ROLONU-346013 format. One record per residue (C-alpha): residue in three letters; z, x, y. Coordinates in steps of 0.1 Angstrom, whole numbers, padded with zeros to 4 digits, always signed. Layout:
# residues N
ALAZXY;...
***
This chain:
# residues 124
MET-0124-0267+0585;THR-0127-0230+0595;GLN-0161-0213+0593;ALA-0165-0183+0570;HIS-0176-0152+0588;HIS-0191-0123+0569;ASP-0200-0087+0579;ALA-0238-0085+0587;ALA-0242-0054+0565;ALA-0225-0071+0536;LEU-0248-0101+0540;ALA-0279-0079+0540;ALA-0266-0062+0508;PHE-0260-0097+0493;GLY-0296-0106+0500;GLN-0307-0074+0481;GLN-0283-0083+0453;TRP-0297-0118+0451;ILE-0332-0105+0446;ALA-0321-0081+0419;THR-0301-0107+0401;TRP-0330-0131+0400;ASN-0353-0104+0387;SER-0328-0097+0359;HIS-0335-0133+0346;ASP-0298-0135+0336;LEU-0289-0171+0342;GLU-0251-0164+0340;HIS-0254-0136+0366;ILE-0275-0158+0389;LEU-0250-0187+0386;ALA-0221-0163+0394;LEU-0235-0159+0429;TYR-0229-0196+0436;ALA-0198-0217+0442;ASP-0188-0242+0416;ASP-0196-0270+0440;GLY-0227-0253+0454;GLU-0258-0273+0462;MET-0295-0264+0462;THR-0325-0280+0479;SER-0361-0273+0469;ASP-0394-0291+0467;VAL-0394-0280+0430;ILE-0364-0301+0421;PRO-0382-0334+0422;ARG-0412-0319+0403;LEU-0389-0310+0375;GLY-0375-0346+0374;LEU-0340-0335+0384;ASP-0334-0355+0416;PRO-0360-0372+0438;SER-0341-0362+0470;GLY-0348-0325+0463;THR-0311-0316+0464;ILE-0288-0310+0434;HIS-0250-0304+0434;GLY-0227-0284+0412;LYS-0232-0256+0387;ALA-0241-0279+0358;MET-0272-0291+0377;LEU-0279-0256+0390;ARG-0278-0243+0354;LYS-0302-0271+0343;TYR-0326-0265+0372;TRP-0328-0227+0369;GLY-0326-0226+0331;THR-0357-0248+0331;ALA-0374-0227+0358;LEU-0367-0194+0340;GLU-0380-0209+0307;ARG-0412-0222+0323;VAL-0419-0191+0344;PRO-0410-0161+0322;GLU-0429-0137+0345;LEU-0408-0148+0375;HIS-0403-0118+0399;PHE-0393-0116+0436;ASP-0402-0088+0460;LEU-0379-0085+0491;ILE-0396-0086+0525;ASP-0366-0089+0547;VAL-0331-0103+0550;TYR-0319-0122+0582;VAL-0282-0127+0588;SER-0259-0149+0608;PRO-0221-0150+0607;ASP-0220-0173+0576;SER-0255-0173+0561;LEU-0286-0153+0553;VAL-0322-0159+0549;VAL-0339-0139+0521;PHE-0376-0136+0529;TYR-0396-0126+0498;THR-0427-0130+0477;ASP-0428-0144+0442;GLN-0449-0133+0412;ARG-0479-0153+0426;GLY-0477-0136+0460;HIS-0464-0167+0477;LYS-0440-0161+0506;ILE-0407-0179+0504;CYS-0376-0180+0527;GLU-0344-0188+0509;TYR-0316-0200+0532;LEU-0281-0192+0517;ARG-0248-0203+0533;LEU-0217-0186+0519;ASN-0182-0199+0516;ALA-0151-0178+0525;ASP-0151-0163+0490;GLY-0187-0149+0495;LYS-0202-0174+0470;ILE-0233-0195+0479;LYS-0222-0230+0488;GLN-0256-0242+0501;GLY-0291-0229+0494;SER-0325-0241+0504;ALA-0359-0228+0493;ASN-0385-0230+0520;HIS-0421-0226+0510;LEU-0453-0222+0530;LEU-0478-0250+0527;HIS-0508-0237+0509;
***
C-alpha cells in the first residue's frame, strides 16, 4: 500500500479547518472530514459506553460518539494553539472550553479525509 503524502501548508490549513468545523457544532460537517472507514481512539469512548478498547470504527460509530458528545457538551469550543505536520498526518494542539490542553493526532488518506484519529489528553 502506498503512503498518502500531503503538502505541509495544506495540512496546517486542514488543522485550522478542523478546529472551525468542530466549533460550528455541525455534526454532518464534522463527519465530512472523516473517511467512511475512519477510526477514532479516545479515553472518552469507554466512558460513554461505546467500546471498552477506546477505539471505534466507521462513520456510524463516529456519528453516535460525537452526536452524544455534542449533546452532552453544548458549550464545546476549541481554541487552536498550534498544528504540527508530517507527510501524511497532523497533530492539532488546542484547548477546550474548560481550558484543558489536548493534542489530536489525525492521519489522512489519499483523498485528504481522516482515516485515523486519536485524542491525547494531559493527565490532570
